[in-house]
C-alpha positions as CSV (number, residue, x, y, z in Angstrom):
1,M,0.0,0.0,0.0
2,K,2.9,2.4,0.8
3,L,4.3,1.9,-2.7
4,N,1.0,2.9,-4.3
5,L,0.7,6.1,-2.2
6,R,4.3,7.0,-3.0
7,A,3.7,6.4,-6.7
8,G,0.5,8.5,-6.6
9,S,2.3,11.3,-4.7
10,C,5.1,11.3,-7.3
11,W,2.6,11.4,-10.1
12,A,0.7,14.3,-8.6
13,L,3.9,16.2,-8.0
14,A,5.0,15.7,-11.6
15,L,1.6,16.8,-12.9
16,L,1.6,19.9,-10.7
17,T,5.1,20.8,-11.9
18,F,4.1,20.3,-15.6
19,C,1.0,22.4,-15.2
20,S,2.8,25.2,-13.6
21,L,5.5,25.2,-16.3
22,A,2.9,25.0,-19.2
23,A,0.7,27.8,-17.9
24,A,1.2,31.3,-19.2
25,R,1.3,34.3,-16.8
26,D,-0.8,37.3,-17.8
27,L,1.0,40.6,-17.1
28,D,-0.9,43.7,-15.9
29,Q,-0.6,47.2,-17.4
30,D,2.0,48.3,-14.8
31,E,4.3,45.4,-15.6
32,A,3.9,46.0,-19.3
33,L,4.7,49.7,-19.0
34,Q,7.8,48.9,-16.9
35,L,9.1,46.4,-19.5
36,R,8.4,48.8,-22.3
37,Q,10.2,51.6,-20.5
38,Q,13.2,49.3,-19.8
39,G,13.3,48.4,-23.5
40,V,12.6,44.8,-22.9
41,I,9.5,44.7,-25.1
42,L,8.3,46.7,-28.1
43,P,5.3,49.0,-27.9
44,L,2.0,47.3,-28.2
45,E,0.9,49.8,-30.9
46,Q,3.8,48.8,-33.1
47,L,3.0,45.1,-32.9
48,L,-0.7,45.7,-33.3
49,Q,0.0,47.5,-36.6
50,Q,2.1,44.6,-37.7
51,A,-0.8,42.2,-36.9
52,L,-3.3,44.4,-38.7
53,D,-1.0,44.7,-41.7
54,L,-1.1,40.9,-42.0
55,H,-4.9,41.0,-42.2
56,P,-6.0,44.2,-43.9
57,G,-9.4,45.4,-42.8
58,A,-9.4,43.3,-39.6
59,K,-10.7,44.7,-36.3
60,L,-9.0,44.2,-33.0
61,L,-10.9,42.2,-30.5
62,E,-8.4,41.7,-27.7
63,A,-4.7,42.0,-26.9
64,E,-2.8,40.9,-23.9
65,L,0.8,40.4,-22.8
66,E,1.8,37.1,-21.4
67,E,5.0,35.4,-20.2
68,K,5.5,31.9,-21.4
69,H,8.7,30.1,-20.4
70,G,10.5,33.4,-19.8
71,V,9.4,34.8,-23.2
72,Y,7.1,37.8,-23.4
73,I,4.3,37.3,-26.0
74,Y,1.6,39.6,-27.2
75,E,-1.5,37.5,-27.9
76,V,-3.7,39.4,-30.3
77,E,-7.2,38.4,-31.5
78,L,-8.6,39.9,-34.7
79,L,-11.9,39.6,-36.5
80,D,-11.0,39.5,-40.2
81,T,-13.2,40.8,-43.1
82,D,-14.7,37.3,-43.6
83,G,-15.9,37.3,-40.0
84,V,-13.2,34.8,-38.9
85,V,-11.5,35.3,-35.5
86,R,-7.8,34.9,-35.8
87,E,-5.3,34.5,-32.9
88,L,-1.8,35.8,-33.4
89,D,1.1,35.4,-31.1
90,L,3.9,37.9,-31.5
91,E,7.2,37.8,-29.6
92,A,7.1,41.1,-27.6
93,A,10.8,41.7,-27.7
94,T,11.3,41.3,-31.4
95,G,7.9,41.4,-33.1
96,R,8.5,38.0,-34.6
97,L,5.3,36.2,-35.6
98,L,5.0,33.0,-33.6
99,K,1.5,31.9,-34.4
100,D,-1.3,33.0,-36.8
101,K,-4.3,30.7,-36.8
102,E,-8.1,30.6,-36.8
103,D,-9.5,30.6,-33.3
């Protein structure tokens, strides 16, 4: 019985560790402003324009700054001219497009 409890505890600990590593952390406005002022990330306006240039005529639905595995990412949702919601991930430090898919 002790072996099963130990195995279960190890499994639960491994799962908890994986979930905490896989989760993204949303940054608030103050953190984003501080990172921008420090030159760590590019201005949101610049990257929004980049996203909108990829999908002319699209409308912004939502934008947020997240930290995933130590990398700052702007997650942008757009509604394109065909009525399709698109999710784009842009690396906040460089503007590099990481993901552009239908949501």
